[in-house]
TIDREN-169355 format. One record per atom (N, C-alpha, C, O, CB): residue in three letters; x, y, z. Coordinates in steps of 0.05 Angstrom, whole numbers, padded with zeros to 5 digits, always signed. Last residue first. Glycine has a CB too. Layout:
ALAXYZ;...
***
This chain:
GLU-00732+00345+00384;GLU-00751+00346+00396;GLU-00732+00371+00411;GLU-00740+00384+00430;GLU-00763+00318+00410;GLU-00737+00332+00309;GLU-00720+00324+00336;GLU-00730+00345+00353;GLU-00738+00365+00340;GLU-00685+00324+00334;LEU-00750+00265+00278;LEU-00754+00295+00291;LEU-00744+00297+00313;LEU-00741+00281+00332;LEU-00780+00305+00294;GLU-00711+00235+00214;GLU-00725+00238+00253;GLU-00721+00267+00263;GLU-00703+00284+00260;GLU-00703+00215+00283;HIS-00700+00227+00175;HIS-00721+00240+00174;HIS-00738+00233+00197;HIS-00761+00228+00202;HIS-00733+00236+00150;ASN-00641+00214+00188;ASN-00639+00240+00175;ASN-00682+00246+00173;ASN-00690+00269+00170;ASN-00614+00234+00135;ASP-00651+00167+00195;ASP-00643+00175+00214;ASP-00639+00195+00204;ASP-00618+00200+00216;ASP-00628+00166+00228;LEU-00659+00143+00145;LEU-00681+00138+00168;LEU-00684+00166+00191;LEU-00704+00179+00199;LEU-00669+00109+00187;ASP-00605+00157+00106;ASP-00642+00164+00103;ASP-00664+00163+00136;ASP-00679+00181+00145;ASP-00658+00129+00077;ARG-00573+00119+00141;ARG-00582+00143+00149;ARG-00602+00164+00130;ARG-00614+00183+00140;ARG-00558+00156+00155;ARG-00601+00072+00124;ARG-00608+00078+00150;ARG-00603+00103+00163;ARG-00614+00112+00183;ARG-00599+00061+00164;THR-00602+00059+00080;THR-00627+00062+00079;THR-00628+00069+00111;THR-00649+00071+00123;THR-00643+00037+00066;LYS-00546+00060+00074;LYS-00566+00083+00052;LYS-00579+00085+00071;LYS-00576+00104+00085;LYS-00585+00075+00021;GLY-00524+00015+00101;GLY-00522+00041+00115;GLY-00546+00067+00102;GLY-00558+00085+00114;GLY-00488+00049+00109;ASP-00556-00023+00067;ASP-00564-00011+00096;ASP-00551+00003+00099;ASP-00566+00021+00106;ASP-00566-00023+00118;ARG-00523-00010+00013;ARG-00555+00001+00009;ARG-00562+00002+00043;ARG-00573+00022+00051;ARG-00581-00024-00014;GLN-00464-00036+00045;GLN-00483-00005+00027;GLN-00501+00001+00024;GLN-00505+00024+00033;GLN-00483+00002+00004;LYS-00489-00089+00048;LYS-00475-00071+00064;LYS-00487-00037+00059;LYS-00506-00022+00065;LYS-00443-00074+00056;VAL-00494-00103-00003;VAL-00514-00108+00011;VAL-00507-00087+00040;VAL-00523-00070+00048;VAL-00515-00143+00015;ALA-00448-00095-00031;ALA-00462-00075-00042;ALA-00493-00086-00016;ALA-00512-00070-00016;ALA-00464-00079-00086;ASP-00426-00132-00004;ASP-00415-00092+00008;ASP-00445-00076-00011;ASP-00457-00056-00007;ASP-00363-00073-00014;LYS-00445-00176-00025;LYS-00431-00172+00013;LYS-00433-00142+00007;LYS-00449-00132+00023;LYS-00387-00186+00025;GLU-00421-00169-00074;GLU-00457-00168-00069;GLU-00463-00164-00040;GLU-00483-00152-00032;GLU-00475-00199-00078;ALA-00380-00187-00071;ALA-00385-00154-00087;ALA-00415-00160-00075;ALA-00425-00139-00068;ALA-00380-00149-00132;GLN-00361-00222-00055;GLN-00347-00203-00031;GLN-00372-00190-00057;GLN-00385-00176-00041;GLN-00301-00194-00023;SER-00433-00277-00066;SER-00399-00258-00077;SER-00386-00235-00059;SER-00404-00227-00044;SER-00403-00236-00108;GLN-00458-00312-00017;GLN-00461-00295-00035;GLN-00429-00278-00049;GLN-00408-00271-00037;GLN-00482-00275-00020;GLY-00480-00381-00007;GLY-00458-00364-00008;GLY-00459-00332-00024;GLY-00460-00335-00048;GLY-00439-00381-00021;PHE-00489-00431-00030;PHE-00511-00414-00006;PHE-00496-00396+00004;PHE-00497-00396+00029;PHE-00525-00431+00020;LYS-00457-00462-00065;LYS-00495-00471-00057;LYS-00511-00438-00042;LYS-00534-00429-00043;LYS-00496-00507-00019;VAL-00413-00438-00048;VAL-00429-00438-00085;VAL-00456-00445-00079;VAL-00475-00433-00089;VAL-00416-00466-00113;ALA-00411-00460-00011;ALA-00404-00420-00011;ALA-00418-00422-00033;ALA-00437-00406-00036;ALA-00368-00400-00014;ASN-00408-00508-00004;ASN-00436-00490+00011;ASN-00424-00466+00002;ASN-00432-00448+00016;ASN-00444-00491+00050;GLU-00360-00520-00039;GLU-00382-00534-00040;GLU-00413-00514-00026;GLU-00434-00509-00039;GLU-00373-00563-00022;GLY-00326-00496-00005;GLY-00325-00500-00020;GLY-00348-00499-00033;GLY-00357-00477-00039;GLY-00314-00513-00020;ALA-00333-00545+00048;ALA-00330-00507+00049;ALA-00344-00503+00021;ALA-00369-00505+00019;ALA-00290-00490+00050;ARG-00311-00581+00024;ARG-00352-00589+00032;ARG-00352-00552+00031;ARG-00366-00537+00018;ARG-00367-00612+00082;ALA-00269-00585+00022;ALA-00281-00586-00011;ALA-00313-00574+00003;ALA-00330-00562-00009;ALA-00282-00629-00032;LYS-00239-00561+00062;LYS-00250-00547+00055;LYS-00262-00558+00032;LYS-00270-00539+00018;LYS-00238-00530+00054;LYS-00247-00624+00090;LYS-00272-00593+00096;LYS-00264-00572+00074;LYS-00285-00563+00064;LYS-00266-00573+00134;GLU-00220-00648+00066;GLU-00254-00655+00052;GLU-00276-00642+00055;GLU-00299-00640+00045;GLU-00266-00678+00060;ALA-00182-00622+00080;ALA-00184-00621+00048;ALA-00202-00634+00040;ALA-00207-00637+00016;ALA-00163-00630+00034;ARG-00169-00637+00127;ARG-00171-00606+00104;ARG-00178-00615+00089;ARG-00187-00593+00084;ARG-00150-00587+00091;ALA-00166-00700+00124;ALA-00196-00684+00148;ALA-00189-00653+00126;ALA-00206-00647+00109;ALA-00185-00679+00203;LYS-00123-00698+00103;LYS-00142-00708+00087;LYS-00171-00697+00102;LYS-00191-00687+00091;LYS-00138-00742+00085;GLU-00090-00682+00146;GLU-00082-00668+00115;GLU-00115-00674+00101;GLU-00129-00656+00091;GLU-00049-00689+00093;LYS-00091-00717+00184;LYS-00103-00688+00179;LYS-00110-00672+00157;LYS-00128-00656+00151;LYS-00089-00674+00188;ARG-00072-00760+00154;ARG-00109-00768+00170;ARG-00120-00741+00180;ARG-00143-00736+00185;ARG-00110-00792+00206;TYR-00016-00748+00153;TYR-00038-00753+00121;TYR-00070-00748+00141;TYR-00086-00730+00137;TYR-00035-00803+00100;ARG-00011-00744+00194;ARG+00003-00732+00193;ARG-00014-00720+00166;ARG-00022-00698+00159;ARG+00029-00743+00196;ASN-00005-00795+00230;ASN-00041-00778+00239;ASN-00027-00754+00215;ASN-00040-00734+00222;ASN-00050-00761+00290;LEU+00033-00813+00189;LEU-00002-00831+00199;LEU-00024-00807+00197;LEU-00042-00800+00183;LEU-00003-00847+00243;ASN+00078-00804+00153;ASN+00071-00799+00178;ASN+00046-00807+00186;ASN+00050-00792+00205;ASN+00073-00775+00182;VAL+00131-00857+00127;VAL+00094-00828+00123;VAL+00077-00831+00147;VAL+00065-00851+00157;VAL+00064-00838+00090;PRO+00178-00864+00104;PRO+00164-00873+00121;PRO+00146-00845+00126;PRO+00150-00821+00127;PRO+00181-00886+00143;LYS+00202-00882+00034;LYS+00199-00868+00051;LYS+00186-00866+00075;LYS+00164-00869+00064;LYS+00194-00856+00043;GLY+00231-00950+00016;GLY+00207-00921+00020;GLY+00204-00901+00045;GLY+00205-00905+00069;GLY+00176-00934+00021;MET+00264-00992+00002;MET+00245-00983+00018;MET+00245-00954+00020;MET+00263-00940+00027;MET+00247-00995+00043;
***
């Protein structure tokens, strides 16, 4: 006789695996790499600093 299987654990592990696979597909389909996110963040920061430096002082 084989080892008993906890069906609740099996069901939850299967759901987690499916969710992770779907997340991976969506990351490829819609996502940006970390390097792209950092570049956008850096560019936005530079733009904001440049605009702040051009404000008129009263």
